[in-house]
C-alpha positions as CSV (number, residue, x, y, z in Angstrom):
1,X,-20.2,-30.9,48.5
2,X,-18.3,-34.2,49.4
3,X,-20.3,-37.6,48.0
4,X,-19.9,-39.2,51.4
5,X,-20.0,-37.1,54.9
6,X,-20.0,-38.7,58.5
7,X,-21.1,-35.8,60.3
8,X,-21.0,-36.0,64.2
9,X,-21.0,-39.8,64.3
10,X,-21.4,-41.4,67.9
11,X,-22.0,-45.1,68.9
12,X,-22.6,-46.3,71.8
13,X,-23.1,-49.9,73.0
14,X,-24.1,-51.2,76.3
15,X,-21.7,-52.2,78.5
16,X,-21.1,-56.1,79.5
17,X,-23.4,-56.8,82.4
18,X,-25.8,-54.2,81.4
19,X,-23.9,-51.4,83.4
20,X,-23.2,-48.3,81.5
21,X,-22.3,-47.6,77.9
22,X,-19.3,-48.1,76.2
23,X,-18.7,-45.2,73.7
24,X,-17.0,-46.9,70.5
25,X,-17.1,-44.0,67.8
26,X,-16.8,-40.7,69.9
27,X,-18.0,-37.8,67.6
28,X,-16.0,-38.3,64.5
29,X,-16.6,-36.5,61.5
30,X,-15.4,-36.9,57.8
31,X,-15.7,-36.0,54.4
32,X,-15.1,-38.3,51.6
33,X,-14.8,-37.5,47.4
34,X,-16.5,-38.9,44.7
35,X,-13.5,-41.3,43.7
36,X,-11.5,-41.6,46.6
37,X,-10.0,-44.4,48.3
38,X,-10.0,-43.9,52.0
39,X,-8.7,-46.2,54.4
40,X,-9.5,-46.2,58.3
41,X,-6.5,-47.1,60.1
42,X,-5.6,-48.4,63.7
43,X,-5.5,-50.9,66.6
44,X,-7.9,-53.1,67.4
45,X,-10.9,-51.6,69.3
46,X,-10.1,-48.1,67.7
47,X,-13.7,-48.2,66.5
48,X,-12.3,-48.0,62.4
49,X,-14.8,-51.4,62.3
50,X,-17.8,-49.8,63.9
51,X,-17.3,-46.6,61.8
52,X,-17.7,-48.6,58.6
53,X,-20.8,-50.8,60.2
54,X,-22.3,-47.7,60.6
55,X,-21.2,-46.6,56.9
56,X,-23.1,-50.1,55.4
57,X,-25.9,-49.8,58.0
58,X,-25.2,-53.2,59.9
59,X,-24.9,-50.6,62.8
60,X,-27.5,-47.6,63.1
61,X,-25.6,-44.0,65.1
62,X,-26.5,-43.1,68.8
63,X,-26.4,-39.9,67.3
64,X,-25.2,-38.0,64.2
65,X,-25.7,-38.6,60.3
66,X,-24.2,-39.8,57.3
67,X,-25.0,-38.2,54.2
68,X,-24.2,-40.3,51.0
69,X,-24.6,-37.6,47.5
70,X,-26.8,-35.1,49.2
71,X,-29.3,-37.6,51.1
72,X,-29.1,-39.1,54.9
73,X,-29.1,-42.4,54.5
74,X,-28.2,-43.0,58.6
75,X,-31.9,-44.3,58.8
76,X,-31.8,-46.8,55.9
77,X,-31.0,-50.7,55.9
78,X,-28.1,-51.6,54.4
79,X,-30.3,-52.8,51.1
80,X,-31.2,-48.9,50.7
81,X,-28.3,-47.4,51.0
82,X,-26.8,-48.1,47.6
83,X,-23.3,-49.7,49.1
84,X,-21.7,-53.1,48.8
85,X,-18.8,-54.9,51.2
86,X,-16.6,-57.1,51.2
87,X,-15.7,-59.3,54.3
88,X,-12.8,-60.1,55.8
89,X,-13.8,-64.5,55.6
90,X,-14.9,-63.6,51.7
91,X,-18.9,-64.9,52.6
92,X,-19.4,-66.4,49.4
93,X,-21.6,-69.6,48.8
94,X,-20.0,-73.2,48.9
95,X,-22.6,-74.5,47.0
96,X,-22.9,-72.2,44.4
97,X,-20.1,-72.1,41.4
98,X,-18.2,-68.7,40.5
99,X,-20.8,-67.1,38.3
100,X,-23.7,-68.1,40.6
101,X,-22.3,-66.2,43.7
102,X,-21.5,-63.3,41.5
103,X,-24.7,-63.5,39.8
104,X,-26.6,-63.4,43.4
105,X,-26.9,-60.0,44.1
106,X,-28.9,-59.6,40.5
107,X,-30.9,-62.3,40.9
108,X,-32.5,-61.1,43.8
109,X,-33.3,-57.6,42.1
110,X,-34.8,-59.6,39.2
111,X,-32.4,-58.5,36.2
112,X,-33.1,-60.2,32.9
113,X,-30.4,-63.2,31.9
114,X,-29.1,-61.0,29.3
115,X,-28.0,-58.2,31.7
116,X,-27.2,-60.5,34.7
117,X,-25.1,-62.4,31.8
118,X,-23.4,-59.3,30.7
119,X,-22.5,-57.6,33.6
120,X,-20.9,-60.7,35.3
121,X,-18.9,-61.2,32.3
122,X,-17.8,-57.9,32.6
123,X,-16.3,-58.3,36.7
124,X,-15.2,-61.5,35.6
125,X,-12.9,-60.1,33.0
126,X,-12.0,-57.2,35.5
127,X,-11.0,-59.4,38.5
128,X,-9.2,-62.0,36.2
129,X,-11.7,-64.8,36.8
130,X,-12.9,-65.8,33.3
131,X,-12.2,-69.4,32.7
132,X,-13.1,-69.9,36.4
133,X,-17.2,-69.2,36.4
134,X,-18.1,-72.8,36.6
135,X,-15.3,-73.9,39.5
136,X,-16.9,-74.3,42.9
137,X,-15.5,-72.3,46.1
138,X,-13.1,-75.3,47.1
139,X,-11.6,-75.6,44.2
140,X,-10.2,-71.8,44.4
141,X,-6.9,-70.3,46.0
142,X,-7.6,-68.0,49.0
143,X,-6.6,-65.4,46.3
144,X,-9.0,-66.6,43.8
145,X,-11.7,-66.8,46.5
146,X,-11.0,-62.6,47.5
147,X,-12.0,-61.8,43.8
148,X,-14.9,-63.7,43.5
149,X,-15.6,-62.0,46.6
150,X,-14.4,-58.2,45.4
151,X,-16.7,-59.9,41.6
152,X,-19.8,-60.0,43.4
153,X,-19.3,-56.7,45.0
154,X,-18.8,-54.7,42.2
155,X,-21.5,-56.2,40.3
156,X,-24.4,-54.4,42.1
157,X,-22.5,-51.4,40.5
158,X,-22.7,-49.7,44.1
159,X,-22.1,-45.9,44.7
160,X,-19.9,-46.8,47.6
161,X,-17.7,-50.2,48.0
162,X,-16.8,-51.0,51.6
163,X,-13.8,-53.3,52.7
164,X,-13.3,-55.2,55.9
165,X,-9.9,-56.3,56.1
166,X,-10.6,-57.9,53.1
167,X,-6.6,-59.2,52.6
168,X,-5.7,-60.7,56.2
169,X,-6.7,-64.1,55.3
170,X,-4.0,-64.0,52.4
171,X,-0.3,-65.0,52.9
172,X,2.1,-61.9,52.6
173,X,3.4,-62.3,49.0
174,X,-0.7,-62.6,48.1
175,X,-1.7,-60.3,50.1
176,X,1.4,-57.9,48.3
177,X,0.1,-58.9,44.6
178,X,-3.8,-58.7,45.9
179,X,-2.7,-54.8,47.2
180,X,-2.1,-54.2,43.5
181,X,-4.8,-55.7,42.0
182,X,-7.3,-53.7,44.1
183,X,-5.8,-50.6,43.7
184,X,-5.9,-51.4,40.2
185,X,-9.5,-51.7,40.1
186,X,-10.4,-49.4,41.9
187,X,-8.7,-46.7,40.3
188,X,-10.3,-47.9,36.7
189,X,-14.0,-48.0,37.7
190,X,-13.4,-44.4,39.9
191,X,-15.8,-46.0,42.5
192,X,-15.2,-44.8,46.2
193,X,-13.8,-46.8,48.5
194,X,-13.9,-47.2,52.6
195,X,-11.1,-49.5,53.3
196,X,-10.9,-51.0,57.0
197,X,-7.1,-52.4,58.4
198,X,-4.9,-52.5,60.9
199,X,-1.6,-52.8,58.8
200,X,-0.3,-49.4,57.9
201,X,2.2,-51.1,55.0
202,X,-1.5,-51.9,53.4
203,X,-3.3,-48.7,53.7
204,X,0.0,-46.1,52.9
205,X,0.1,-48.8,49.0
206,X,-3.5,-48.5,49.0
207,X,-5.1,-45.0,50.1
208,X,-5.4,-41.3,48.8
209,X,-5.6,-40.5,52.0
210,X,-5.3,-42.4,55.5
211,X,-8.1,-41.7,58.5
212,X,-5.5,-42.6,61.7
213,X,-8.1,-43.7,64.3
214,X,-8.0,-44.4,68.3
215,X,-10.0,-44.8,71.0
216,X,-13.0,-44.1,68.6
217,X,-11.6,-40.7,67.7
218,X,-9.7,-39.3,64.7
219,X,-6.4,-38.4,65.4
220,X,-5.0,-37.5,62.1
221,X,-6.1,-37.6,58.5
222,X,-4.0,-37.1,55.4
223,X,-2.6,-38.8,52.0
224,X,0.0,-41.3,53.3
225,X,3.5,-39.1,52.6
226,X,1.5,-36.2,55.0
227,X,0.6,-38.3,57.8
228,X,4.3,-40.4,57.4
229,X,6.3,-37.2,57.6
230,X,4.0,-35.2,59.7
231,X,2.4,-36.6,62.1
232,X,0.0,-34.9,64.4
233,X,1.3,-36.5,67.6
234,X,3.2,-39.4,69.4
235,X,0.7,-42.0,68.6
236,X,0.4,-41.6,64.8
237,X,4.2,-41.6,64.4
238,X,4.6,-44.1,66.5
239,X,1.0,-46.3,64.8
240,X,2.5,-45.5,61.0
241,X,5.8,-46.8,60.1
242,X,8.5,-46.9,63.4
243,X,9.9,-43.9,64.9
244,X,12.6,-42.6,67.3
245,X,11.5,-39.9,70.0
246,X,14.0,-37.7,71.4
247,X,13.8,-35.1,73.5
248,X,15.1,-31.4,73.3
249,X,15.6,-28.0,73.9
250,X,14.8,-24.7,72.0
251,X,18.0,-23.2,71.7
252,X,17.6,-20.6,68.9
253,X,15.0,-19.4,66.2
254,X,16.2,-18.6,63.2
255,X,13.8,-18.0,60.7
256,X,12.5,-20.8,59.6
257,X,14.7,-23.1,61.3
258,X,14.6,-24.3,65.1
259,X,18.2,-24.9,66.5
260,X,17.8,-27.3,69.2
261,X,20.1,-29.3,71.9
262,X,19.0,-33.1,72.0
263,X,21.1,-36.3,71.9
264,X,24.2,-34.4,73.6
265,X,24.9,-32.2,70.4
266,X,23.0,-29.8,68.5
267,X,20.1,-30.3,65.7
268,X,19.3,-27.8,63.2
269,X,15.7,-29.0,61.9
270,X,12.6,-27.3,60.2
271,X,10.2,-24.7,62.5
272,X,7.0,-26.5,63.2
273,X,3.6,-25.1,62.3
274,X,3.1,-23.5,65.9
275,X,5.9,-21.4,67.1
276,X,8.1,-22.1,69.2
277,X,10.8,-20.2,71.4
278,X,14.5,-20.3,73.1
279,X,14.0,-22.9,76.4
280,X,10.7,-24.5,75.2
281,X,10.9,-28.3,75.9
282,X,10.3,-30.2,72.6
283,X,9.6,-33.8,71.1
284,X,11.2,-34.7,68.3
285,X,10.4,-38.0,66.0
286,X,13.3,-39.3,63.9
287,X,12.3,-42.4,61.6
288,X,15.2,-45.0,61.9
289,X,16.1,-44.2,57.6
290,X,16.5,-40.5,58.6
291,X,19.5,-41.5,60.4
292,X,23.2,-41.5,58.3
293,X,25.5,-43.9,59.6
294,X,29.5,-43.2,59.0
295,X,32.1,-45.1,60.2
296,X,34.6,-42.3,59.3
297,X,33.5,-39.1,59.7
298,X,34.9,-36.7,62.1
299,X,31.8,-34.5,63.5
300,X,28.3,-35.9,64.1
301,X,26.8,-37.5,67.4
302,X,29.1,-40.4,68.6
303,X,27.3,-43.3,68.8
304,X,27.9,-46.9,69.8
305,X,26.1,-49.9,67.9
306,X,24.2,-52.0,70.4
307,X,22.5,-54.8,68.2
308,X,23.4,-54.9,64.6
309,X,20.5,-57.3,62.4
310,X,21.1,-58.0,59.1
311,X,17.1,-58.5,57.2
312,X,18.2,-59.0,53.3
313,X,16.4,-55.4,52.1
314,X,17.5,-53.6,55.3
315,X,20.4,-53.8,57.8
316,X,18.9,-52.4,61.4
317,X,21.0,-51.3,64.1
318,X,20.3,-50.4,68.2
319,X,22.4,-47.3,68.6
320,X,23.3,-45.6,71.6
321,X,23.5,-41.8,71.4
322,X,24.1,-39.2,74.1
323,X,22.6,-41.7,76.3
324,X,19.3,-42.7,74.2
325,X,18.7,-46.0,72.3
326,X,18.1,-45.4,68.4
327,X,16.9,-47.5,65.9
328,X,18.6,-47.0,62.9
329,X,18.0,-48.4,59.3
330,X,20.5,-48.3,56.3
331,X,19.7,-50.3,52.7
332,X,22.9,-49.9,51.1
333,X,23.2,-53.9,51.7
334,X,25.6,-54.0,48.9
335,X,28.6,-52.5,51.2
336,X,31.1,-55.1,52.3
337,X,30.5,-55.0,55.8
338,X,28.0,-54.8,58.7
339,X,29.1,-52.9,61.9
340,X,29.2,-55.5,64.8
341,X,28.1,-54.8,68.0
342,X,30.8,-52.8,70.1
343,X,31.6,-50.9,67.1
344,X,32.0,-47.2,68.0
345,X,30.8,-44.5,65.2
346,X,29.3,-41.5,64.2
347,X,25.8,-40.7,63.1
348,X,24.2,-37.5,61.3
349,X,20.8,-37.0,60.2
350,X,19.7,-36.2,56.3
351,X,18.5,-32.9,56.2
352,X,14.5,-32.3,57.3
353,X,14.4,-35.4,57.7
354,X,14.0,-35.0,61.5
355,X,10.3,-33.4,62.9
356,X,9.4,-31.6,65.8
357,X,5.9,-32.7,67.0
358,X,3.3,-29.9,67.6
359,X,2.7,-28.6,71.0
360,X,0.5,-31.1,73.6
361,X,2.5,-34.2,72.6
């Protein structure tokens, strides 16, 4: 039995002007195991934040159930759900010290002073805030304020930790550091967590499983590597990382391989989950890092460099191949030369790195 289960959740809001309704969450179902770190990922307006607010109790579903540890909590108010939420804006009290901010919820619950001191001390250590307990929020860095918000949520010992884009106000380097810290803390506590973000790198770094959402629906659920390597459709492939989309035609089916005519040549790729037949049109996903550039190879696919950009850890190219523009990246930045615009070279593809999208895409 899953620890947290969303069952056929629907949420409709009145449309502006009072005419009709807007469907924000469209009949989604999701099972979450105890201790899992789940990320709801998708573009603005896809329903991810509304789903999180439904779980938290800040919104009530139009229909459907939310079951936590065997109990339907959909009718319950937020304070009855045994959950804590970390907000994008931190939402810490400016007039209270770090200690007082973290202890606030415990005082509302009327715990003893000794118990409050003990539990606050534990989360101060866990979130690396020891020594800062008497400071005011305006004396803290952005990263420290985010730790206070996290500590305030954790000190309540919730059954589920909810996080609504908590790192989006931090600069890039601090975000990366906080990702590591957040995952460390979550793993150490084994706390069930639901995280919302539109940042696919953040989702890949943090999650046990990613839930990709679009227009109120779930497009795909899976571990990061699965969603990246085997996207369920073109939307997922395009949203998770970068992708080239190539049209092809099946030449032959040979066991667990497809031979496909594409880009002016022939590709040998893995058989997709659904059955294909000779002459069928297919849609292929080629990640930029799946392309091998070789200026001296005599076989492969002829390509012309239309643009080359040095990005530090990567060199990025726009290549014209078989009348189509492909983006390619090369991580071997040690080599002396970068192929300049106008260079003609041959490309090939790493084995099994070209993926055939399922039918209907």
